[in-house]
KELONU-841915 format. One line per field, with one value per residue: residue in one letter; x, y, z of N, C-alpha, C, CB in turn. Coordinates in nm, 2 decimals, decimal comma. Each point is the difference from the previous one (the first is absolute). Glycine has a CB too. Layout:
% KELONU-841915
type [A;...] .
neast [X;...] .
nnorth [Y;...] .
nup [Z;...] .
caeast [X;...] .
canorth [Y;...] .
caup [Z;...] .
ceast [X;...] .
cnorth [Y;...] .
cup [Z;...] .
cbeast [X;...] .
cbnorth [Y;...] .
cbup [Z;...] .
% end
This chain:
% KELONU-841915
type [M;T;H;L;L;F;A;L;L;L;I;S;S;C;S;S;A;E;M;K;N;F;D;V;K;N;D;T;T;N;R;S;K;K;V;L;I;V;Y;L;S;R;T;N;N;T;K;A;I;A;E;I;I;Y;K;N;I;G;G;T;L;V;A;L;E;L;E;K;P;Y;P;E;N;Y;S;A;T;V;Q;Q;V;V;R;E;N;E;T;G;Y;L;P;P;L;K;T;K;I;D;S;I;E;N;Y;D;F;V;F;V;G;F;P;T;W;D;M;K;M;P;P;P;M;K;S;F;L;K;Q;Y;N;L;T;G;K;T;V;I;P;F;N;T;N;A;G;Y;G;A;G;S;S;F;Q;T;V;K;E;L;C;P;N;S;N;V;L;E;G;F;E;I;T;G;G;V;E;R;D;G;V;L;L;A;I;K;D;E;K;R;K;E;A;E;T;K;V;K;E;W;L;Q;K;I;K;L;I;Q;N;A;S] .
neast [1,82;-0,16;0,22;0,18;-0,22;-0,05;0,29;0,06;-0,22;0,15;0,27;-0,06;-0,11;0,14;0,14;-0,24;0,09;-0,20;0,02;-0,15;-0,12;0,19;-0,07;-0,03;-0,07;0,34;0,14;0,22;-0,16;-0,24;-0,10;-0,16;-0,07;-0,05;-0,33;-0,27;-0,08;-0,22;-0,19;-0,29;0,00;-0,37;0,09;0,35;0,00;0,21;0,11;0,08;0,17;0,12;0,11;0,09;0,12;0,11;0,11;0,21;0,14;0,05;-0,16;-0,14;-0,25;-0,18;-0,28;-0,05;-0,10;-0,28;0,07;-0,17;0,09;-0,17;-0,31;0,11;-0,19;0,12;-0,22;0,16;0,21;-0,22;-0,17;0,32;0,12;-0,21;0,07;0,33;-0,03;-0,22;0,21;0,29;-0,10;0,30;-0,14;0,24;0,23;-0,15;0,27;0,15;0,18;0,24;0,12;-0,21;0,30;0,08;-0,10;0,22;-0,30;-0,27;0,01;-0,23;-0,16;-0,36;-0,18;-0,02;-0,16;-0,23;0,24;0,21;0,28;-0,22;-0,11;0,25;0,19;-0,12;0,13;0,20;0,00;-0,03;0,22;0,24;0,15;0,02;0,15;0,12;-0,23;0,07;-0,37;0,01;-0,36;-0,05;-0,30;-0,06;-0,21;-0,22;0,21;0,10;0,39;0,11;-0,31;0,15;0,22;0,24;-0,17;0,03;0,32;0,03;-0,15;0,17;0,29;0,00;0,28;-0,05;0,18;-0,32;0,18;-0,18;-0,27;0,03;-0,33;-0,08;-0,32;0,02;-0,22;-0,22;0,00;-0,26;0,04;0,04;0,27;0,19;0,24;0,03;0,31;0,00;0,18;0,10;-0,04;0,26;0,15;-0,09;0,14;0,31;0,02;-0,11;0,21;0,26;-0,12;0,00;0,26;0,12;-0,17;0,15;0,35;-0,10;0,18;0,23;-0,19;-0,01;0,29] .
nnorth [1,30;-0,17;-0,02;-0,14;-0,29;0,03;0,06;-0,22;-0,21;0,03;-0,09;-0,24;-0,15;0,03;-0,35;-0,08;0,15;-0,11;0,22;0,27;-0,06;0,05;-0,34;0,15;-0,35;-0,01;0,22;-0,17;0,32;-0,05;0,09;-0,24;0,31;0,26;-0,15;0,01;-0,15;0,16;-0,16;0,05;-0,26;0,00;-0,13;-0,15;0,29;0,05;-0,36;0,11;0,27;-0,15;-0,19;0,24;0,09;-0,30;0,03;0,25;0,02;-0,26;-0,05;-0,18;-0,09;0,16;-0,14;0,23;-0,27;0,22;-0,13;-0,13;-0,14;0,30;-0,19;-0,17;0,21;0,18;0,10;0,01;0,18;0,26;-0,04;-0,05;0,22;0,17;-0,02;0,02;0,26;0,11;-0,01;0,05;-0,40;-0,02;-0,29;0,01;-0,03;-0,29;0,18;-0,02;0,18;-0,18;0,23;0,22;0,14;-0,24;0,23;0,21;-0,05;0,01;-0,17;0,17;-0,33;0,14;-0,10;0,26;-0,08;0,24;0,06;-0,18;-0,11;-0,30;0,25;-0,18;0,23;0,17;-0,28;0,01;0,28;-0,05;-0,28;0,19;0,27;0,03;0,22;-0,07;-0,14;0,08;0,02;-0,19;0,08;-0,20;0,13;-0,31;0,21;-0,17;0,23;0,24;0,02;-0,07;0,16;0,19;-0,34;0,26;0,21;-0,26;-0,02;0,34;0,02;-0,28;0,12;0,30;-0,17;-0,15;0,08;0,00;-0,14;0,06;-0,20;-0,30;0,12;-0,31;0,08;-0,23;-0,07;0,18;-0,15;0,14;-0,27;-0,25;0,14;-0,20;0,06;0,28;-0,14;-0,32;-0,04;0,30;0,14;-0,07;0,06;0,31;0,05;-0,05;0,25;0,20;-0,09;0,11;0,29;0,13;-0,07;0,13;0,29;-0,03;-0,04;-0,30;-0,10;0,18;0,15;-0,35;0,09] .
nup [0,17;-0,28;-0,18;0,18;0,00;-0,25;-0,08;0,27;-0,14;-0,32;0,07;0,18;-0,26;-0,23;0,09;-0,22;-0,31;0,14;0,19;-0,25;0,32;0,19;0,00;0,30;-0,02;-0,06;0,31;0,07;0,16;0,13;-0,40;0,11;0,21;-0,31;-0,10;0,27;-0,26;0,28;-0,26;0,17;-0,21;0,04;-0,28;0,13;-0,13;0,27;-0,01;-0,27;0,11;0,22;-0,29;-0,12;0,24;0,07;-0,25;0,03;0,29;0,03;0,22;0,18;-0,20;0,30;-0,14;0,20;0,11;0,12;0,29;-0,27;-0,37;-0,05;0,07;-0,20;-0,07;-0,21;0,12;0,24;-0,12;-0,07;0,31;0,11;-0,16;0,07;0,29;-0,04;-0,16;0,29;0,25;-0,11;-0,02;-0,05;-0,08;0,30;-0,22;0,07;-0,08;0,27;-0,23;0,22;-0,03;-0,14;0,08;-0,25;-0,19;-0,11;-0,08;0,12;-0,35;0,14;-0,18;0,08;-0,22;-0,06;0,31;-0,19;-0,27;0,28;-0,02;-0,05;0,23;-0,04;-0,06;0,24;0,13;-0,13;0,07;0,25;0,08;-0,10;0,14;-0,35;0,14;-0,32;-0,26;-0,31;0,07;-0,29;0,05;-0,15;-0,09;-0,14;-0,09;-0,10;-0,20;0,19;-0,05;0,29;0,03;0,10;-0,10;-0,09;0,22;0,19;-0,05;0,08;0,31;0,13;-0,09;0,19;-0,05;-0,31;-0,21;-0,07;-0,24;-0,20;0,19;-0,20;-0,08;-0,11;-0,09;0,23;-0,09;-0,13;0,37;-0,12;-0,18;0,24;-0,08;0,26;-0,15;-0,21;0,10;-0,21;-0,27;-0,13;0,27;0,11;-0,27;0,08;0,28;-0,08;-0,15;0,25;0,18;-0,17;-0,04;0,29;0,10;-0,24;0,17;0,27;-0,13;0,08;-0,25;-0,15;-0,21;-0,06;-0,03] .
caeast [0,08;-0,10;0,06;0,14;-0,01;0,01;0,07;0,09;-0,06;0,00;0,12;0,01;-0,07;0,02;0,11;-0,03;-0,08;-0,15;-0,06;0,03;-0,03;0,08;-0,09;0,04;-0,03;0,10;0,09;0,05;0,00;-0,11;-0,10;-0,14;-0,09;-0,01;-0,11;-0,13;-0,14;-0,12;-0,10;-0,15;-0,07;-0,08;-0,03;0,11;0,08;0,11;0,12;0,07;0,11;0,12;0,10;0,09;0,12;0,10;0,07;0,07;0,04;0,07;-0,04;-0,08;-0,14;-0,09;-0,14;-0,09;-0,11;-0,07;-0,08;-0,14;0,02;-0,11;-0,05;0,02;-0,08;0,04;-0,09;0,02;0,14;0,02;-0,07;0,09;0,10;-0,08;-0,03;0,13;0,07;-0,07;0,02;0,16;0,06;0,11;-0,02;0,11;0,09;0,04;0,15;0,11;0,13;0,10;0,11;-0,01;0,11;0,10;-0,02;0,02;-0,11;-0,13;-0,14;-0,14;-0,07;-0,13;-0,10;-0,06;-0,15;-0,09;0,11;0,10;0,09;-0,09;0,03;0,10;0,13;0,02;0,08;0,15;0,06;0,00;0,05;0,16;0,06;0,08;0,09;0,16;0,00;-0,04;-0,13;-0,02;-0,12;-0,04;-0,15;-0,07;-0,14;-0,09;-0,01;-0,06;0,12;0,05;-0,09;0,09;0,08;0,15;0,01;-0,01;0,13;0,06;-0,05;0,05;0,14;0,05;0,15;0,06;0,01;-0,11;0,00;-0,10;-0,07;-0,01;-0,13;-0,01;-0,12;-0,02;-0,12;-0,12;-0,06;-0,14;-0,06;0,06;0,09;0,10;0,11;0,01;0,12;0,06;0,04;0,06;-0,02;0,09;0,11;-0,04;0,03;0,14;0,07;-0,02;0,03;0,15;0,00;-0,01;0,11;0,12;-0,03;0,01;0,13;0,01;0,09;0,07;-0,05;0,08;0,09] .
canorth [-0,10;-0,11;-0,04;-0,03;-0,16;-0,09;-0,03;-0,07;-0,13;-0,04;-0,04;-0,12;-0,10;0,02;-0,06;-0,10;0,05;0,00;0,08;0,16;0,07;-0,03;-0,10;0,01;-0,12;-0,12;0,06;-0,10;0,09;-0,01;0,07;-0,06;0,04;0,15;0,04;-0,05;0,04;-0,05;0,03;-0,05;-0,05;-0,06;-0,09;-0,04;0,08;0,08;-0,11;-0,01;0,10;0,01;-0,10;0,05;0,08;-0,10;-0,06;0,07;0,07;-0,07;0,05;-0,06;0,03;-0,03;0,05;0,04;-0,09;0,06;-0,07;-0,02;0,00;0,06;-0,12;-0,02;0,07;0,13;0,10;0,01;0,07;0,15;0,10;0,03;0,09;0,14;0,04;0,04;0,13;0,09;0,01;0,01;-0,12;-0,08;-0,15;-0,08;-0,11;-0,14;0,00;0,07;0,02;0,05;0,09;0,06;0,10;-0,07;0,01;0,15;0,01;-0,06;0,00;0,02;-0,02;0,00;0,03;0,12;-0,04;0,13;0,12;0,03;-0,10;-0,12;0,01;-0,08;0,07;0,13;-0,05;-0,04;0,15;0,08;-0,08;-0,01;0,12;0,00;0,15;0,00;-0,10;0,03;-0,07;0,01;-0,05;-0,10;-0,02;-0,05;0,07;-0,06;0,05;0,14;0,04;-0,03;0,08;0,12;-0,08;0,02;0,12;-0,05;-0,07;0,10;0,07;-0,09;0,00;0,14;0,00;-0,07;0,03;-0,08;0,01;0,00;-0,08;-0,08;-0,04;-0,09;-0,05;-0,16;-0,08;0,08;-0,10;0,05;-0,09;-0,11;-0,01;0,00;0,00;0,02;0,04;-0,14;-0,05;0,09;0,10;0,03;0,02;0,12;0,06;-0,01;0,09;0,12;0,00;0,03;0,10;0,07;0,02;0,03;0,13;0,04;-0,04;-0,12;-0,10;0,05;-0,03;-0,11;0,04] .
caup [0,09;-0,05;-0,14;0,03;0,04;-0,11;-0,09;0,05;-0,01;-0,11;-0,03;0,07;-0,06;-0,17;-0,06;-0,11;-0,09;-0,01;0,13;-0,01;0,13;0,14;0,06;0,12;0,07;-0,05;0,08;0,11;0,15;0,07;-0,07;-0,03;0,10;0,00;-0,09;0,04;-0,11;0,09;-0,10;0,04;-0,13;0,03;-0,13;-0,04;-0,12;0,04;0,04;-0,11;-0,02;0,12;-0,06;-0,11;0,05;0,06;-0,10;-0,04;0,14;0,12;0,14;0,05;-0,07;0,12;-0,02;0,13;0,03;0,07;0,16;-0,03;-0,15;-0,06;-0,05;-0,12;-0,07;-0,03;0,05;0,15;0,02;-0,03;0,12;0,09;-0,03;0,01;0,14;0,05;-0,06;0,03;0,12;0,03;0,08;-0,04;0,05;0,06;-0,10;0,04;-0,02;0,08;-0,05;0,09;-0,04;-0,10;-0,01;-0,08;-0,16;-0,06;-0,09;0,05;-0,10;0,06;-0,13;0,03;-0,11;0,02;0,06;0,02;-0,08;0,10;0,07;0,11;0,14;0,05;-0,01;0,11;0,12;-0,01;0,01;0,13;0,11;0,00;-0,04;-0,08;-0,01;-0,05;-0,09;-0,14;-0,01;-0,15;-0,02;-0,13;0,04;-0,10;0,01;-0,10;-0,10;0,03;0,05;0,11;0,09;0,09;0,09;0,02;0,11;0,14;0,05;0,01;0,11;0,13;0,00;-0,02;0,01;-0,09;-0,14;-0,09;-0,12;-0,11;0,03;-0,13;0,00;-0,12;0,03;0,04;-0,01;0,03;0,07;-0,02;-0,13;0,01;-0,04;0,11;-0,05;-0,15;-0,03;-0,02;-0,11;-0,08;0,08;0,09;-0,07;-0,02;0,11;0,00;-0,08;0,06;0,14;-0,03;-0,06;0,12;0,07;-0,06;-0,01;0,14;0,03;0,07;-0,06;-0,10;-0,14;-0,07;-0,14] .
ceast [-0,08;0,06;0,13;-0,03;-0,02;0,10;0,09;-0,05;0,00;0,13;0,05;-0,06;-0,02;0,11;-0,02;-0,06;-0,11;-0,07;0,03;-0,07;0,06;-0,11;0,02;-0,03;0,10;0,12;0,07;0,02;-0,15;-0,11;-0,12;-0,11;-0,04;-0,12;-0,11;-0,09;-0,13;-0,12;-0,14;-0,07;-0,12;-0,03;0,16;0,07;0,11;0,10;0,10;0,13;0,12;0,10;0,08;0,11;0,11;0,08;0,12;0,10;0,05;-0,06;-0,10;-0,15;-0,10;-0,12;-0,04;-0,12;-0,08;-0,04;-0,14;-0,01;-0,15;-0,10;0,01;-0,08;0,00;-0,06;0,03;0,13;0,00;-0,09;0,09;0,12;-0,04;-0,03;0,14;0,08;-0,09;0,05;0,15;0,04;0,10;0,01;0,17;0,06;0,01;0,15;0,09;0,15;0,14;0,11;0,00;0,10;0,11;-0,01;0,01;-0,13;-0,13;-0,06;-0,13;-0,11;-0,16;-0,06;-0,04;-0,15;-0,10;0,11;0,10;0,11;-0,12;0,04;0,11;0,16;0,03;0,05;0,12;0,07;0,02;0,07;0,16;0,08;0,11;0,08;0,14;0,00;-0,04;-0,14;-0,05;-0,14;-0,03;-0,13;-0,03;-0,15;-0,08;-0,02;0,00;0,14;0,02;-0,08;0,11;0,10;0,16;0,02;-0,02;0,13;0,07;-0,03;0,03;0,12;0,09;0,16;0,07;0,01;-0,08;0,02;-0,11;-0,05;-0,03;-0,16;-0,05;-0,15;0,01;-0,13;-0,11;-0,10;-0,14;-0,05;0,04;0,11;0,13;0,16;0,04;0,14;0,09;0,01;0,05;0,00;0,08;0,13;-0,01;0,05;0,18;0,10;-0,03;0,07;0,15;0,03;-0,01;0,10;0,13;-0,03;0,03;0,13;0,04;0,07;0,03;-0,09;0,08;0,10;0,00] .
cnorth [-0,15;-0,05;-0,07;-0,15;-0,07;-0,02;-0,11;-0,15;-0,04;-0,05;-0,12;-0,14;-0,05;-0,09;-0,11;0,07;-0,01;0,06;0,14;0,06;-0,04;-0,11;-0,03;-0,14;-0,11;0,08;-0,08;0,10;0,02;0,11;-0,05;0,06;0,18;0,03;-0,09;0,04;-0,04;0,03;-0,07;-0,04;-0,10;-0,08;-0,07;0,05;0,11;-0,12;-0,01;0,14;0,02;-0,12;0,05;0,08;-0,08;-0,05;0,08;0,09;-0,09;0,03;-0,09;0,02;-0,04;0,02;0,02;-0,06;0,07;-0,11;-0,04;0,05;0,06;-0,13;-0,05;0,07;0,13;0,11;0,05;0,09;0,15;0,07;0,01;0,08;0,12;0,05;0,02;0,11;0,12;0,04;0,00;-0,15;-0,07;-0,13;-0,04;-0,11;-0,13;0,00;0,07;0,00;0,03;0,06;0,09;0,12;-0,06;0,02;0,15;0,04;-0,08;0,02;-0,01;-0,03;-0,03;0,04;0,13;-0,04;0,13;0,10;0,05;-0,11;-0,10;0,05;-0,09;0,06;0,13;-0,07;-0,03;0,13;0,06;-0,10;0,04;0,14;0,00;0,11;-0,05;-0,10;0,04;-0,08;-0,01;-0,06;-0,06;-0,03;-0,08;0,06;-0,05;0,10;0,17;0,07;-0,01;0,09;0,10;-0,10;0,04;0,13;-0,05;-0,05;0,13;0,08;-0,10;-0,04;0,15;0,00;-0,09;0,04;-0,09;0,01;-0,02;-0,17;-0,10;-0,03;-0,09;-0,02;-0,16;-0,04;0,11;-0,10;0,02;-0,09;-0,14;-0,03;0,00;0,02;0,03;-0,02;-0,14;-0,04;0,15;0,12;0,05;0,02;0,17;0,09;-0,01;0,10;0,15;0,02;0,05;0,13;0,12;0,01;0,03;0,16;0,05;-0,05;-0,11;-0,12;0,09;-0,02;-0,11;0,06;-0,06] .
cup [-0,05;-0,10;0,01;0,05;-0,09;-0,10;0,06;-0,02;-0,15;-0,04;0,06;-0,06;-0,13;-0,04;-0,12;-0,12;-0,02;0,08;-0,02;0,11;0,12;0,05;0,13;0,08;-0,02;0,06;0,10;0,13;0,05;-0,09;-0,03;0,11;-0,03;-0,09;0,06;-0,10;0,08;-0,12;0,04;-0,14;0,01;-0,12;-0,07;-0,11;0,06;0,06;-0,12;-0,04;0,09;-0,05;-0,09;0,04;0,09;-0,09;-0,06;0,10;0,08;0,15;0,06;-0,05;0,12;-0,04;0,13;0,00;0,13;0,10;-0,05;-0,17;-0,03;-0,04;-0,16;-0,12;-0,04;0,03;0,16;0,00;-0,05;0,11;0,12;-0,02;0,00;0,14;0,08;-0,06;0,06;0,16;0,05;0,08;-0,07;0,05;0,03;-0,09;0,08;-0,03;0,10;-0,07;0,09;-0,05;-0,12;-0,02;-0,07;-0,16;-0,04;-0,08;0,02;-0,15;0,08;-0,12;0,05;-0,12;0,01;0,05;0,02;-0,02;0,11;0,01;0,08;0,14;0,09;-0,01;0,08;0,13;0,01;0,01;0,13;0,13;-0,01;-0,05;-0,12;-0,04;-0,06;-0,11;-0,15;-0,03;-0,13;0,00;-0,11;0,01;-0,13;0,03;-0,11;-0,11;-0,01;0,07;0,16;0,09;0,09;0,08;-0,01;0,08;0,14;0,05;0,03;0,14;0,13;0,01;-0,01;0,00;-0,07;-0,14;-0,08;-0,13;-0,09;0,02;-0,14;0,03;-0,11;0,03;0,03;-0,03;0,00;0,10;0,01;-0,11;0,02;-0,05;0,12;-0,05;-0,13;-0,02;0,00;-0,15;-0,11;0,08;0,10;-0,06;-0,01;0,14;0,05;-0,06;0,06;0,13;-0,02;-0,06;0,12;0,12;-0,04;0,01;0,13;0,05;0,11;-0,07;-0,13;-0,13;-0,08;-0,11;-0,12] .
cbeast [0,05;-0,19;-0,10;0,11;-0,08;-0,18;-0,03;0,07;-0,14;-0,17;0,04;0,00;-0,07;-0,08;0,09;-0,04;0,13;0,02;0,04;0,01;-0,20;0,13;-0,03;-0,03;-0,23;-0,11;-0,12;0,14;0,22;0,14;0,17;0,13;0,11;0,25;0,14;0,03;0,14;0,10;0,18;-0,03;0,22;-0,05;-0,24;-0,08;-0,23;-0,15;-0,17;-0,23;-0,18;-0,17;-0,14;-0,18;-0,17;-0,15;-0,21;-0,17;-0,14;0,20;0,05;0,18;0,08;0,16;-0,04;0,09;0,14;-0,05;0,11;-0,09;0,18;0,15;-0,13;0,07;-0,09;0,08;-0,17;-0,10;0,13;0,06;-0,24;-0,08;0,11;-0,10;-0,23;0,01;0,08;-0,20;-0,21;0,01;-0,20;0,10;-0,25;-0,10;0,16;-0,24;-0,06;-0,14;-0,15;-0,07;0,09;-0,24;-0,07;-0,01;-0,16;0,28;0,16;-0,03;0,14;0,10;0,24;0,03;-0,07;0,15;0,12;-0,19;-0,19;-0,18;0,25;0,01;-0,23;-0,18;0,00;-0,20;-0,15;-0,03;-0,09;-0,23;-0,21;-0,04;-0,05;-0,13;-0,10;0,12;-0,04;0,26;-0,05;0,25;-0,04;0,20;-0,08;0,17;0,08;-0,11;-0,11;-0,29;-0,01;0,22;-0,20;-0,20;-0,19;0,05;-0,10;-0,24;0,01;0,01;-0,19;-0,19;-0,05;-0,22;-0,02;-0,07;0,22;-0,15;0,19;0,13;-0,09;0,27;-0,02;0,25;-0,11;0,16;0,10;0,01;0,20;0,04;0,02;-0,18;-0,14;-0,17;0,00;-0,20;-0,04;-0,10;-0,17;-0,05;-0,17;-0,12;0,00;-0,21;-0,28;-0,07;-0,01;-0,20;-0,18;0,04;-0,09;-0,20;-0,12;0,06;-0,17;-0,26;0,02;-0,20;-0,11;0,21;-0,09;-0,19;0,12] .
cbnorth [0,19;0,10;0,19;0,26;0,02;0,04;0,23;0,19;0,05;0,15;0,22;0,16;0,06;0,24;0,06;-0,18;-0,01;-0,17;-0,20;0,00;0,03;0,25;-0,09;0,27;0,05;-0,11;0,18;-0,19;0,15;-0,07;0,09;-0,23;-0,23;0,04;0,06;0,01;-0,06;0,07;0,01;0,16;0,03;0,16;0,20;-0,17;-0,01;0,25;-0,15;-0,16;0,09;0,07;-0,17;0,01;0,19;-0,07;-0,11;-0,03;0,16;0,02;0,23;-0,01;-0,06;0,05;-0,11;0,22;-0,22;0,18;0,18;0,04;-0,22;0,23;0,05;-0,19;-0,14;-0,10;-0,13;-0,24;-0,23;-0,03;-0,06;-0,19;-0,14;-0,06;-0,12;-0,22;-0,12;-0,08;-0,08;0,30;-0,02;0,18;-0,06;0,05;0,20;-0,12;-0,02;-0,08;0,08;-0,15;-0,16;-0,09;0,12;-0,17;-0,20;-0,04;0,05;0,06;-0,13;0,20;-0,10;0,05;-0,21;0,13;-0,21;-0,09;0,10;0,13;0,19;-0,25;0,06;-0,19;-0,11;0,17;-0,06;-0,19;0,04;0,14;-0,21;-0,26;0,05;-0,15;0,13;0,05;-0,15;0,05;0,06;-0,02;0,12;-0,12;0,24;-0,22;0,21;-0,13;-0,22;-0,09;0,15;-0,07;-0,20;0,22;-0,21;-0,11;0,16;-0,05;-0,23;-0,01;0,14;-0,07;-0,24;0,10;0,07;-0,14;0,08;0,04;-0,04;0,22;0,16;-0,11;0,21;-0,12;0,20;0,01;-0,23;0,15;-0,02;0,26;0,19;-0,06;0,10;-0,16;-0,13;0,16;0,26;-0,06;-0,25;-0,11;-0,07;-0,11;-0,26;-0,09;-0,06;-0,22;-0,16;0,00;-0,19;-0,24;-0,13;-0,06;-0,11;-0,23;-0,02;0,00;0,22;0,09;-0,27;-0,05;0,26;-0,17;0,04] .
cbup [0,25;0,07;-0,08;0,08;0,17;0,05;-0,12;0,16;0,20;-0,03;-0,04;0,19;0,16;-0,01;0,23;0,17;-0,07;-0,09;0,17;-0,25;-0,10;0,07;-0,20;-0,04;-0,03;-0,25;-0,04;-0,18;-0,05;0,25;-0,08;-0,11;0,19;0,03;-0,24;0,23;-0,24;0,28;-0,19;0,22;-0,10;0,17;-0,06;0,10;-0,15;0,06;0,14;-0,07;-0,10;0,24;0,03;-0,13;0,00;0,15;-0,04;-0,17;-0,01;-0,14;-0,07;0,18;-0,27;0,15;-0,20;0,01;-0,09;-0,17;0,20;0,29;-0,06;-0,10;0,19;0,11;0,08;-0,13;-0,17;0,07;-0,03;-0,27;-0,06;0,05;-0,12;-0,21;0,00;0,06;-0,25;-0,18;0,00;0,02;0,11;-0,02;-0,18;0,21;-0,13;-0,05;-0,23;0,21;-0,18;0,11;0,11;0,02;0,21;0,18;0,00;-0,02;-0,13;0,29;-0,18;0,18;-0,14;0,24;-0,02;-0,18;0,13;0,17;-0,18;0,13;0,04;-0,15;-0,03;-0,08;-0,23;-0,09;0,03;-0,16;-0,20;-0,10;-0,01;-0,07;0,25;-0,04;0,23;0,23;0,21;-0,08;0,22;-0,09;0,14;-0,02;0,15;-0,04;0,10;0,17;-0,04;0,06;-0,22;-0,08;0,02;0,05;-0,03;-0,23;-0,17;-0,03;-0,15;-0,27;-0,15;0,00;-0,11;0,13;0,20;0,14;0,03;0,15;0,07;-0,20;0,20;-0,05;0,12;-0,04;-0,14;0,20;0,12;-0,26;0,11;0,07;-0,16;0,02;-0,22;0,15;0,16;-0,03;0,10;0,23;0,05;-0,21;-0,05;0,14;-0,14;-0,17;0,07;0,02;-0,22;-0,10;0,10;-0,03;-0,23;-0,07;0,10;-0,17;-0,17;0,04;-0,07;0,12;0,09;0,12;0,00;0,04;0,15] .
% end
């Protein structure tokens, strides 16, 4: 059913020779409400990937914000996150998403913290009912991979269709390297994101 829907989206939006990907944000129907891209980004690397996905897919782009932001100090944030993971604390979100039932496809993007999914993204996945939706995770990290985060997505979305996730090396805040996905690195990331979106059949292969 999901593939059929995407096929219909692809057919309806590929009238231009220049537009090889379906672009829901330019569709004149309600399809602009079908794709949601939610991301958590401290150093703007995950934000960069979210923007690349939005550029190729369209939809609605939402940054997760907390009622009480984490400290700017990296070490203080690390200590807080470790405590939250140990206790299972889920920080309250400032971000509110209306009518999430209107979305069929939900991208969830986050960095790797403590080799796990950040607590705020757990808050989001527990707060909103994604039953029956297709959930697509993406991740930036300091070079150690996504850790257990993709498995956590599956555990928190047991009634969703969770597709293969995307992960890429971003900044290393511990070493003072913040936004790394820029300039040439961003161009490389765009290529990798497109290849991933093609692999999971969300956009067409370029002819």
